[in-house]
Jmol script that loads the backbone (N, CA, C; Angstrom):
load data "model"
ATOM      1  N   MET A   1      81.134 -83.181   2.340  1.00  0.00           N
ATOM      2  CA  MET A   1      80.991 -81.842   1.831  1.00  0.00           C
ATOM      3  C   MET A   1      79.783 -81.194   2.499  1.00  0.00           C
ATOM      4  N   SER A   2      79.893 -79.892   2.735  1.00  0.00           N
ATOM      5  CA  SER A   2      78.786 -79.149   3.326  1.00  0.00           C
ATOM      6  C   SER A   2      78.276 -78.124   2.311  1.00  0.00           C
ATOM      7  N   PHE A   3      77.243 -77.388   2.682  1.00  0.00           N
ATOM      8  CA  PHE A   3      76.740 -76.342   1.797  1.00  0.00           C
ATOM      9  C   PHE A   3      77.714 -75.172   1.723  1.00  0.00           C
ATOM     10  N   VAL A   4      78.294 -74.802   2.868  1.00  0.00           N
ATOM     11  CA  VAL A   4      79.162 -73.621   2.914  1.00  0.00           C
ATOM     12  C   VAL A   4      80.547 -74.021   3.395  1.00  0.00           C
ATOM     13  N   GLY A   5      81.546 -73.502   2.716  1.00  0.00           N
ATOM     14  CA  GLY A   5      82.931 -73.758   3.073  1.00  0.00           C
ATOM     15  C   GLY A   5      83.818 -73.441   1.889  1.00  0.00           C
ATOM     16  N   PRO A   6      85.113 -73.547   2.045  1.00  0.00           N
ATOM     17  CA  PRO A   6      86.009 -73.319   0.916  1.00  0.00           C
ATOM     18  C   PRO A   6      85.707 -74.291  -0.224  1.00  0.00           C
ATOM     19  N   ARG A   7      85.700 -73.800  -1.419  1.00  0.00           N
ATOM     20  CA  ARG A   7      85.403 -74.627  -2.584  1.00  0.00           C
ATOM     21  C   ARG A   7      86.519 -75.661  -2.774  1.00  0.00           C
ATOM     22  N   PRO A   8      86.174 -76.947  -2.937  1.00  0.00           N
ATOM     23  CA  PRO A   8      87.207 -77.958  -3.125  1.00  0.00           C
ATOM     24  C   PRO A   8      87.895 -77.812  -4.485  1.00  0.00           C
ATOM     25  N   LEU A   9      89.160 -78.141  -4.502  1.00  0.00           N
ATOM     26  CA  LEU A   9      89.942 -78.106  -5.737  1.00  0.00           C
ATOM     27  C   LEU A   9      90.422 -79.515  -6.065  1.00  0.00           C
ATOM     28  N   ALA A  10      90.799 -79.727  -7.297  1.00  0.00           N
ATOM     29  CA  ALA A  10      91.424 -80.992  -7.675  1.00  0.00           C
ATOM     30  C   ALA A  10      92.729 -81.120  -6.884  1.00  0.00           C
ATOM     31  N   VAL A  11      93.105 -82.341  -6.576  1.00  0.00           N
ATOM     32  CA  VAL A  11      94.295 -82.582  -5.746  1.00  0.00           C
ATOM     33  C   VAL A  11      95.528 -81.912  -6.348  1.00  0.00           C
ATOM     34  N   LYS A  12      95.720 -82.063  -7.633  1.00  0.00           N
ATOM     35  CA  LYS A  12      96.897 -81.479  -8.292  1.00  0.00           C
ATOM     36  C   LYS A  12      96.876 -79.951  -8.190  1.00  0.00           C
ATOM     37  N   GLU A  13      95.704 -79.363  -8.390  1.00  0.00           N
ATOM     38  CA  GLU A  13      95.572 -77.912  -8.292  1.00  0.00           C
ATOM     39  C   GLU A  13      95.837 -77.441  -6.862  1.00  0.00           C
ATOM     40  N   GLN A  14      95.295 -78.154  -5.867  1.00  0.00           N
ATOM     41  CA  GLN A  14      95.518 -77.817  -4.458  1.00  0.00           C
ATOM     42  C   GLN A  14      97.011 -77.848  -4.130  1.00  0.00           C
ATOM     43  N   ARG A  15      97.697 -78.880  -4.567  1.00  0.00           N
ATOM     44  CA  ARG A  15      99.144 -78.996  -4.278  1.00  0.00           C
ATOM     45  C   ARG A  15      99.942 -77.877  -4.947  1.00  0.00           C
ATOM     46  N   THR A  16      99.554 -77.527  -6.165  1.00  0.00           N
ATOM     47  CA  THR A  16     100.250 -76.443  -6.868  1.00  0.00           C
ATOM     48  C   THR A  16     100.114 -75.134  -6.098  1.00  0.00           C
ATOM     49  N   TYR A  17      98.906 -74.812  -5.664  1.00  0.00           N
ATOM     50  CA  TYR A  17      98.695 -73.567  -4.928  1.00  0.00           C
ATOM     51  C   TYR A  17      99.352 -73.609  -3.552  1.00  0.00           C
ATOM     52  N   GLU A  18      99.399 -74.774  -2.916  1.00  0.00           N
ATOM     53  CA  GLU A  18     100.082 -74.889  -1.628  1.00  0.00           C
ATOM     54  C   GLU A  18     101.559 -74.551  -1.771  1.00  0.00           C
ATOM     55  N   GLN A  19     102.153 -74.901  -2.903  1.00  0.00           N
ATOM     56  CA  GLN A  19     103.572 -74.636  -3.131  1.00  0.00           C
ATOM     57  C   GLN A  19     103.840 -73.182  -3.497  1.00  0.00           C
ATOM     58  N   THR A  20     102.850 -72.507  -4.069  1.00  0.00           N
ATOM     59  CA  THR A  20     103.086 -71.141  -4.547  1.00  0.00           C
ATOM     60  C   THR A  20     102.458 -70.058  -3.673  1.00  0.00           C
ATOM     61  N   ILE A  21     101.464 -70.408  -2.852  1.00  0.00           N
ATOM     62  CA  ILE A  21     100.786 -69.413  -2.010  1.00  0.00           C
ATOM     63  C   ILE A  21     100.870 -69.858  -0.558  1.00  0.00           C
ATOM     64  N   GLU A  22     101.576 -69.076   0.242  1.00  0.00           N
ATOM     65  CA  GLU A  22     101.756 -69.415   1.653  1.00  0.00           C
ATOM     66  C   GLU A  22     100.409 -69.476   2.368  1.00  0.00           C
ATOM     67  N   GLY A  23     100.191 -70.532   3.131  1.00  0.00           N
ATOM     68  CA  GLY A  23      98.980 -70.689   3.920  1.00  0.00           C
ATOM     69  C   GLY A  23      97.802 -71.294   3.176  1.00  0.00           C
ATOM     70  N   PHE A  24      97.995 -71.645   1.915  1.00  0.00           N
ATOM     71  CA  PHE A  24      96.880 -72.171   1.126  1.00  0.00           C
ATOM     72  C   PHE A  24      96.356 -73.487   1.691  1.00  0.00           C
ATOM     73  N   ASP A  25      97.203 -74.238   2.372  1.00  0.00           N
ATOM     74  CA  ASP A  25      96.777 -75.510   2.958  1.00  0.00           C
ATOM     75  C   ASP A  25      95.805 -75.332   4.123  1.00  0.00           C
ATOM     76  N   LYS A  26      95.720 -74.132   4.691  1.00  0.00           N
ATOM     77  CA  LYS A  26      94.802 -73.884   5.815  1.00  0.00           C
ATOM     78  C   LYS A  26      93.344 -74.036   5.403  1.00  0.00           C
ATOM     79  N   ARG A  27      93.071 -73.922   4.110  1.00  0.00           N
ATOM     80  CA  ARG A  27      91.706 -74.101   3.612  1.00  0.00           C
ATOM     81  C   ARG A  27      91.198 -75.506   3.926  1.00  0.00           C
ATOM     82  N   LEU A  28      92.108 -76.443   4.071  1.00  0.00           N
ATOM     83  CA  LEU A  28      91.734 -77.834   4.299  1.00  0.00           C
ATOM     84  C   LEU A  28      91.373 -78.130   5.751  1.00  0.00           C
ATOM     85  N   SER A  29      91.430 -77.121   6.606  1.00  0.00           N
ATOM     86  CA  SER A  29      91.136 -77.344   8.024  1.00  0.00           C
ATOM     87  C   SER A  29      89.631 -77.461   8.301  1.00  0.00           C
ATOM     88  N   VAL A  30      88.795 -77.153   7.316  1.00  0.00           N
ATOM     89  CA  VAL A  30      87.342 -77.302   7.448  1.00  0.00           C
ATOM     90  C   VAL A  30      86.805 -78.088   6.250  1.00  0.00           C
ATOM     91  N   MET A  31      85.581 -78.569   6.402  1.00  0.00           N
ATOM     92  CA  MET A  31      84.949 -79.324   5.333  1.00  0.00           C
ATOM     93  C   MET A  31      84.691 -78.410   4.126  1.00  0.00           C
ATOM     94  N   PRO A  32      84.960 -78.879   2.926  1.00  0.00           N
ATOM     95  CA  PRO A  32      84.693 -78.058   1.738  1.00  0.00           C
ATOM     96  C   PRO A  32      83.197 -77.859   1.546  1.00  0.00           C
ATOM     97  N   GLY A  33      82.845 -76.842   0.771  1.00  0.00           N
ATOM     98  CA  GLY A  33      81.437 -76.536   0.561  1.00  0.00           C
ATOM     99  C   GLY A  33      81.085 -76.246  -0.878  1.00  0.00           C
ATOM    100  N   LEU A  34      79.795 -76.224  -1.135  1.00  0.00           N
ATOM    101  CA  LEU A  34      79.285 -75.912  -2.469  1.00  0.00           C
ATOM    102  C   LEU A  34      79.374 -74.421  -2.773  1.00  0.00           C
ATOM    103  N   THR A  35      79.313 -73.595  -1.730  1.00  0.00           N
ATOM    104  CA  THR A  35      79.445 -72.149  -1.893  1.00  0.00           C
ATOM    105  C   THR A  35      80.203 -71.605  -0.691  1.00  0.00           C
ATOM    106  N   GLY A  36      80.697 -70.397  -0.822  1.00  0.00           N
ATOM    107  CA  GLY A  36      81.441 -69.783   0.274  1.00  0.00           C
ATOM    108  C   GLY A  36      81.767 -68.341  -0.037  1.00  0.00           C
ATOM    109  N   LEU A  37      82.478 -67.693   0.878  1.00  0.00           N
ATOM    110  CA  LEU A  37      82.839 -66.297   0.667  1.00  0.00           C
ATOM    111  C   LEU A  37      83.727 -66.123  -0.560  1.00  0.00           C
ATOM    112  N   GLY A  38      84.607 -67.065  -0.798  1.00  0.00           N
ATOM    113  CA  GLY A  38      85.476 -66.979  -1.968  1.00  0.00           C
ATOM    114  C   GLY A  38      84.683 -66.927  -3.265  1.00  0.00           C
ATOM    115  N   GLN A  39      83.654 -67.744  -3.360  1.00  0.00           N
ATOM    116  CA  GLN A  39      82.831 -67.767  -4.560  1.00  0.00           C
ATOM    117  C   GLN A  39      82.039 -66.474  -4.717  1.00  0.00           C
ATOM    118  N   LEU A  40      81.596 -65.913  -3.606  1.00  0.00           N
ATOM    119  CA  LEU A  40      80.772 -64.706  -3.658  1.00  0.00           C
ATOM    120  C   LEU A  40      81.577 -63.428  -3.841  1.00  0.00           C
ATOM    121  N   CYS A  41      82.770 -63.388  -3.278  1.00  0.00           N
ATOM    122  CA  CYS A  41      83.498 -62.116  -3.183  1.00  0.00           C
ATOM    123  C   CYS A  41      84.725 -62.013  -4.064  1.00  0.00           C
ATOM    124  N   ALA A  42      85.459 -63.070  -4.203  1.00  0.00           N
ATOM    125  CA  ALA A  42      86.773 -62.991  -4.844  1.00  0.00           C
ATOM    126  C   ALA A  42      86.685 -63.087  -6.361  1.00  0.00           C
ATOM    127  N   ASP A  43      87.672 -62.497  -7.000  1.00  0.00           N
ATOM    128  CA  ASP A  43      87.871 -62.687  -8.428  1.00  0.00           C
ATOM    129  C   ASP A  43      88.176 -64.168  -8.626  1.00  0.00           C
ATOM    130  N   ARG A  44      87.446 -64.823  -9.497  1.00  0.00           N
ATOM    131  CA  ARG A  44      87.594 -66.274  -9.583  1.00  0.00           C
ATOM    132  C   ARG A  44      88.961 -66.733 -10.062  1.00  0.00           C
ATOM    133  N   LEU A  45      89.752 -65.868 -10.654  1.00  0.00           N
ATOM    134  CA  LEU A  45      91.084 -66.257 -11.110  1.00  0.00           C
ATOM    135  C   LEU A  45      92.187 -65.895 -10.121  1.00  0.00           C
ATOM    136  N   ASP A  46      91.888 -65.078  -9.136  1.00  0.00           N
ATOM    137  CA  ASP A  46      92.886 -64.630  -8.170  1.00  0.00           C
ATOM    138  C   ASP A  46      92.828 -65.509  -6.923  1.00  0.00           C
ATOM    139  N   LYS A  47      93.657 -66.536  -6.874  1.00  0.00           N
ATOM    140  CA  LYS A  47      93.608 -67.500  -5.768  1.00  0.00           C
ATOM    141  C   LYS A  47      94.081 -66.899  -4.450  1.00  0.00           C
ATOM    142  N   LYS A  48      94.942 -65.888  -4.479  1.00  0.00           N
ATOM    143  CA  LYS A  48      95.354 -65.236  -3.227  1.00  0.00           C
ATOM    144  C   LYS A  48      94.173 -64.510  -2.601  1.00  0.00           C
ATOM    145  N   GLU A  49      93.394 -63.839  -3.430  1.00  0.00           N
ATOM    146  CA  GLU A  49      92.206 -63.155  -2.920  1.00  0.00           C
ATOM    147  C   GLU A  49      91.198 -64.181  -2.410  1.00  0.00           C
ATOM    148  N   TRP A  50      91.032 -65.259  -3.145  1.00  0.00           N
ATOM    149  CA  TRP A  50      90.123 -66.332  -2.757  1.00  0.00           C
ATOM    150  C   TRP A  50      90.519 -66.866  -1.380  1.00  0.00           C
ATOM    151  N   LEU A  51      91.830 -67.055  -1.177  1.00  0.00           N
ATOM    152  CA  LEU A  51      92.333 -67.569   0.096  1.00  0.00           C
ATOM    153  C   LEU A  51      91.997 -66.613   1.243  1.00  0.00           C
ATOM    154  N   LYS A  52      92.106 -65.304   1.029  1.00  0.00           N
ATOM    155  CA  LYS A  52      91.765 -64.346   2.085  1.00  0.00           C
ATOM    156  C   LYS A  52      90.329 -64.540   2.554  1.00  0.00           C
ATOM    157  N   TYR A  53      89.414 -64.692   1.610  1.00  0.00           N
ATOM    158  CA  TYR A  53      88.007 -64.875   1.976  1.00  0.00           C
ATOM    159  C   TYR A  53      87.768 -66.236   2.623  1.00  0.00           C
ATOM    160  N   ASP A  54      88.442 -67.270   2.144  1.00  0.00           N
ATOM    161  CA  ASP A  54      88.288 -68.597   2.768  1.00  0.00           C
ATOM    162  C   ASP A  54      88.775 -68.584   4.213  1.00  0.00           C
ATOM    163  N   LEU A  55      89.911 -67.941   4.455  1.00  0.00           N
ATOM    164  CA  LEU A  55      90.444 -67.880   5.815  1.00  0.00           C
ATOM    165  C   LEU A  55      89.567 -67.013   6.720  1.00  0.00           C
ATOM    166  N   ALA A  56      89.001 -65.942   6.163  1.00  0.00           N
ATOM    167  CA  ALA A  56      88.076 -65.111   6.946  1.00  0.00           C
ATOM    168  C   ALA A  56      86.840 -65.917   7.317  1.00  0.00           C
ATOM    169  N   TYR A  57      86.352 -66.728   6.384  1.00  0.00           N
ATOM    170  CA  TYR A  57      85.192 -67.580   6.684  1.00  0.00           C
ATOM    171  C   TYR A  57      85.539 -68.570   7.792  1.00  0.00           C
ATOM    172  N   ILE A  58      86.690 -69.212   7.689  1.00  0.00           N
ATOM    173  CA  ILE A  58      87.104 -70.203   8.687  1.00  0.00           C
ATOM    174  C   ILE A  58      87.187 -69.557  10.069  1.00  0.00           C
ATOM    175  N   GLU A  59      87.708 -68.345  10.128  1.00  0.00           N
ATOM    176  CA  GLU A  59      87.855 -67.644  11.405  1.00  0.00           C
ATOM    177  C   GLU A  59      86.503 -67.253  12.015  1.00  0.00           C
ATOM    178  N   LYS A  60      85.543 -66.882  11.178  1.00  0.00           N
ATOM    179  CA  LYS A  60      84.275 -66.354  11.685  1.00  0.00           C
ATOM    180  C   LYS A  60      83.083 -67.271  11.434  1.00  0.00           C
ATOM    181  N   MET A  61      83.323 -68.506  11.063  1.00  0.00           N
ATOM    182  CA  MET A  61      82.213 -69.379  10.683  1.00  0.00           C
ATOM    183  C   MET A  61      81.207 -69.554  11.820  1.00  0.00           C
ATOM    184  N   SER A  62      79.939 -69.533  11.410  1.00  0.00           N
ATOM    185  CA  SER A  62      78.835 -69.697  12.356  1.00  0.00           C
ATOM    186  C   SER A  62      77.596 -70.091  11.551  1.00  0.00           C
ATOM    187  N   PRO A  63      76.599 -70.652  12.205  1.00  0.00           N
ATOM    188  CA  PRO A  63      75.358 -70.990  11.483  1.00  0.00           C
ATOM    189  C   PRO A  63      74.714 -69.751  10.840  1.00  0.00           C
ATOM    190  N   TRP A  64      74.770 -68.617  11.520  1.00  0.00           N
ATOM    191  CA  TRP A  64      74.182 -67.386  10.979  1.00  0.00           C
ATOM    192  C   TRP A  64      74.911 -66.936   9.716  1.00  0.00           C
ATOM    193  N   LEU A  65      76.244 -66.980   9.732  1.00  0.00           N
ATOM    194  CA  LEU A  65      77.021 -66.612   8.545  1.00  0.00           C
ATOM    195  C   LEU A  65      76.727 -67.590   7.411  1.00  0.00           C
ATOM    196  N   ASP A  66      76.653 -68.876   7.726  1.00  0.00           N
ATOM    197  CA  ASP A  66      76.323 -69.872   6.701  1.00  0.00           C
ATOM    198  C   ASP A  66      74.976 -69.574   6.054  1.00  0.00           C
ATOM    199  N   LEU A  67      73.995 -69.219   6.862  1.00  0.00           N
ATOM    200  CA  LEU A  67      72.668 -68.909   6.335  1.00  0.00           C
ATOM    201  C   LEU A  67      72.728 -67.705   5.393  1.00  0.00           C
ATOM    202  N   LYS A  68      73.454 -66.670   5.791  1.00  0.00           N
ATOM    203  CA  LYS A  68      73.586 -65.493   4.933  1.00  0.00           C
ATOM    204  C   LYS A  68      74.246 -65.842   3.602  1.00  0.00           C
ATOM    205  N   ILE A  69      75.283 -66.669   3.646  1.00  0.00           N
ATOM    206  CA  ILE A  69      75.999 -67.046   2.425  1.00  0.00           C
ATOM    207  C   ILE A  69      75.102 -67.889   1.515  1.00  0.00           C
ATOM    208  N   VAL A  70      74.359 -68.816   2.089  1.00  0.00           N
ATOM    209  CA  VAL A  70      73.452 -69.655   1.296  1.00  0.00           C
ATOM    210  C   VAL A  70      72.369 -68.790   0.647  1.00  0.00           C
ATOM    211  N   LEU A  71      71.772 -67.875   1.423  1.00  0.00           N
ATOM    212  CA  LEU A  71      70.725 -67.011   0.867  1.00  0.00           C
ATOM    213  C   LEU A  71      71.259 -66.110  -0.244  1.00  0.00           C
ATOM    214  N   LEU A  72      72.433 -65.535  -0.028  1.00  0.00           N
ATOM    215  CA  LEU A  72      73.018 -64.673  -1.045  1.00  0.00           C
ATOM    216  C   LEU A  72      73.374 -65.481  -2.299  1.00  0.00           C
ATOM    217  N   SER A  73      73.916 -66.668  -2.117  1.00  0.00           N
ATOM    218  CA  SER A  73      74.248 -67.522  -3.264  1.00  0.00           C
ATOM    219  C   SER A  73      73.000 -67.878  -4.062  1.00  0.00           C
ATOM    220  N   ALA A  74      71.922 -68.207  -3.355  1.00  0.00           N
ATOM    221  CA  ALA A  74      70.670 -68.539  -4.036  1.00  0.00           C
ATOM    222  C   ALA A  74      70.144 -67.329  -4.798  1.00  0.00           C
ATOM    223  N   LEU A  75      70.201 -66.159  -4.179  1.00  0.00           N
ATOM    224  CA  LEU A  75      69.715 -64.948  -4.828  1.00  0.00           C
ATOM    225  C   LEU A  75      70.537 -64.629  -6.082  1.00  0.00           C
ATOM    226  N   VAL A  76      71.847 -64.712  -5.962  1.00  0.00           N
ATOM    227  CA  VAL A  76      72.714 -64.432  -7.102  1.00  0.00           C
ATOM    228  C   VAL A  76      72.442 -65.437  -8.235  1.00  0.00           C
ATOM    229  N   THR A  77      72.199 -66.687  -7.893  1.00  0.00           N
ATOM    230  CA  THR A  77      71.903 -67.705  -8.900  1.00  0.00           C
ATOM    231  C   THR A  77      70.562 -67.432  -9.573  1.00  0.00           C
ATOM    232  N   ILE A  78      69.550 -67.142  -8.783  1.00  0.00           N
ATOM    233  CA  ILE A  78      68.212 -66.875  -9.334  1.00  0.00           C
ATOM    234  C   ILE A  78      68.237 -65.662 -10.261  1.00  0.00           C
ATOM    235  N   LEU A  79      68.963 -64.632  -9.862  1.00  0.00           N
ATOM    236  CA  LEU A  79      69.046 -63.417 -10.671  1.00  0.00           C
ATOM    237  C   LEU A  79      70.024 -63.546 -11.836  1.00  0.00           C
ATOM    238  N   GLY A  80      70.792 -64.643 -11.851  1.00  0.00           N
ATOM    239  CA  GLY A  80      71.762 -64.853 -12.925  1.00  0.00           C
ATOM    240  C   GLY A  80      72.852 -63.799 -12.954  1.00  0.00           C
ATOM    241  N   ARG A  81      73.350 -63.423 -11.788  1.00  0.00           N
ATOM    242  CA  ARG A  81      74.318 -62.338 -11.701  1.00  0.00           C
ATOM    243  C   ARG A  81      75.670 -62.764 -11.122  1.00  0.00           C
ATOM    244  N   TRP A  82      76.104 -63.976 -11.359  1.00  0.00           N
ATOM    245  CA  TRP A  82      77.402 -64.404 -10.833  1.00  0.00           C
ATOM    246  C   TRP A  82      78.535 -63.583 -11.429  1.00  0.00           C
ATOM    247  N   ASP A  83      78.339 -63.065 -12.630  1.00  0.00           N
ATOM    248  CA  ASP A  83      79.386 -62.250 -13.245  1.00  0.00           C
ATOM    249  C   ASP A  83      79.450 -60.848 -12.645  1.00  0.00           C
ATOM    250  N   ARG A  84      78.435 -60.445 -11.864  1.00  0.00           N
ATOM    251  CA  ARG A  84      78.395 -59.099 -11.292  1.00  0.00           C
ATOM    252  C   ARG A  84      78.358 -59.107  -9.769  1.00  0.00           C
ATOM    253  N   ARG A  85      78.690 -60.222  -9.161  1.00  0.00           N
ATOM    254  CA  ARG A  85      78.635 -60.287  -7.698  1.00  0.00           C
ATOM    255  C   ARG A  85      79.668 -59.325  -7.116  1.00  0.00           C
ATOM    256  N   GLY A  86      79.492 -58.936  -5.885  1.00  0.00           N
ATOM    257  CA  GLY A  86      80.482 -58.057  -5.287  1.00  0.00           C
ATOM    258  C   GLY A  86      79.965 -57.244  -4.133  1.00  0.00           C
ATOM    259  N   ALA A  87      80.600 -56.097  -3.937  1.00  0.00           N
ATOM    260  CA  ALA A  87      80.432 -55.296  -2.725  1.00  0.00           C
ATOM    261  C   ALA A  87      78.994 -54.899  -2.436  1.00  0.00           C
ATOM    262  N   ARG A  88      78.263 -54.423  -3.412  1.00  0.00           N
ATOM    263  CA  ARG A  88      76.903 -53.969  -3.144  1.00  0.00           C
ATOM    264  C   ARG A  88      76.024 -55.094  -2.627  1.00  0.00           C
ATOM    265  N   ALA A  89      76.117 -56.261  -3.231  1.00  0.00           N
ATOM    266  CA  ALA A  89      75.313 -57.395  -2.780  1.00  0.00           C
ATOM    267  C   ALA A  89      75.682 -57.785  -1.355  1.00  0.00           C
ATOM    268  N   LEU A  90      76.966 -57.759  -1.033  1.00  0.00           N
ATOM    269  CA  LEU A  90      77.404 -58.140   0.315  1.00  0.00           C
ATOM    270  C   LEU A  90      76.890 -57.162   1.361  1.00  0.00           C
ATOM    271  N   LEU A  91      76.934 -55.888   1.056  1.00  0.00           N
ATOM    272  CA  LEU A  91      76.438 -54.893   2.006  1.00  0.00           C
ATOM    273  C   LEU A  91      74.949 -55.080   2.263  1.00  0.00           C
ATOM    274  N   LYS A  92      74.190 -55.371   1.229  1.00  0.00           N
ATOM    275  CA  LYS A  92      72.756 -55.574   1.391  1.00  0.00           C
ATOM    276  C   LYS A  92      72.454 -56.726   2.329  1.00  0.00           C
ATOM    277  N   TRP A  93      73.263 -57.738   2.331  1.00  0.00           N
ATOM    278  CA  TRP A  93      73.007 -58.931   3.138  1.00  0.00           C
ATOM    279  C   TRP A  93      73.763 -58.919   4.462  1.00  0.00           C
ATOM    280  N   GLY A  94      74.338 -57.792   4.830  1.00  0.00           N
ATOM    281  CA  GLY A  94      74.942 -57.674   6.153  1.00  0.00           C
ATOM    282  C   GLY A  94      76.278 -58.350   6.310  1.00  0.00           C
ATOM    283  N   LEU A  95      77.035 -58.467   5.233  1.00  0.00           N
ATOM    284  CA  LEU A  95      78.368 -59.078   5.322  1.00  0.00           C
ATOM    285  C   LEU A  95      79.447 -57.992   5.305  1.00  0.00           C
ATOM    286  N   LYS A  96      79.157 -56.853   5.910  1.00  0.00           N
ATOM    287  CA  LYS A  96      80.083 -55.720   5.902  1.00  0.00           C
ATOM    288  C   LYS A  96      81.446 -56.067   6.497  1.00  0.00           C
ATOM    289  N   GLU A  97      81.456 -56.995   7.440  1.00  0.00           N
ATOM    290  CA  GLU A  97      82.720 -57.318   8.115  1.00  0.00           C
ATOM    291  C   GLU A  97      83.765 -57.901   7.172  1.00  0.00           C
ATOM    292  N   PHE A  98      83.359 -58.316   5.977  1.00  0.00           N
ATOM    293  CA  PHE A  98      84.302 -58.899   5.024  1.00  0.00           C
ATOM    294  C   PHE A  98      84.686 -57.939   3.914  1.00  0.00           C
ATOM    295  N   MET A  99      84.224 -56.698   3.975  1.00  0.00           N
ATOM    296  CA  MET A  99      84.456 -55.750   2.898  1.00  0.00           C
ATOM    297  C   MET A  99      85.880 -55.193   2.886  1.00  0.00           C
ATOM    298  N   ASP A 100      86.574 -55.246   4.002  1.00  0.00           N
ATOM    299  CA  ASP A 100      87.915 -54.664   4.079  1.00  0.00           C
ATOM    300  C   ASP A 100      89.031 -55.665   3.831  1.00  0.00           C
ATOM    301  N   LEU A 101      88.704 -56.833   3.359  1.00  0.00           N
ATOM    302  CA  LEU A 101      89.750 -57.845   3.121  1.00  0.00           C
ATOM    303  C   LEU A 101      90.540 -57.524   1.883  1.00  0.00           C
TER     304      LEU A 101
END
end "model"
wireframe off; spacefill off
backbone 0.3
color backbone group
């Protein structure tokens, strides 16, 4: 496991989503992480939206993007604002390229 990457799911949950959401298995092409774009941007109950952000991360992954995600995750945790994460926070940290997903 790494710091940044698609959030790991239980095996049964992963298989269920693979059967119901096309392309969900692509999340497994990289090492799972403790935090990622899906955790920061997506509605936690909408797995299709989560998948869009995970695939965008996989396509654009870089050490610089990882650093931005880790810093933003730490800031959101320190401020206790996981329930209010979203567009404004992403723009402040220079993640504009993911706003149109």
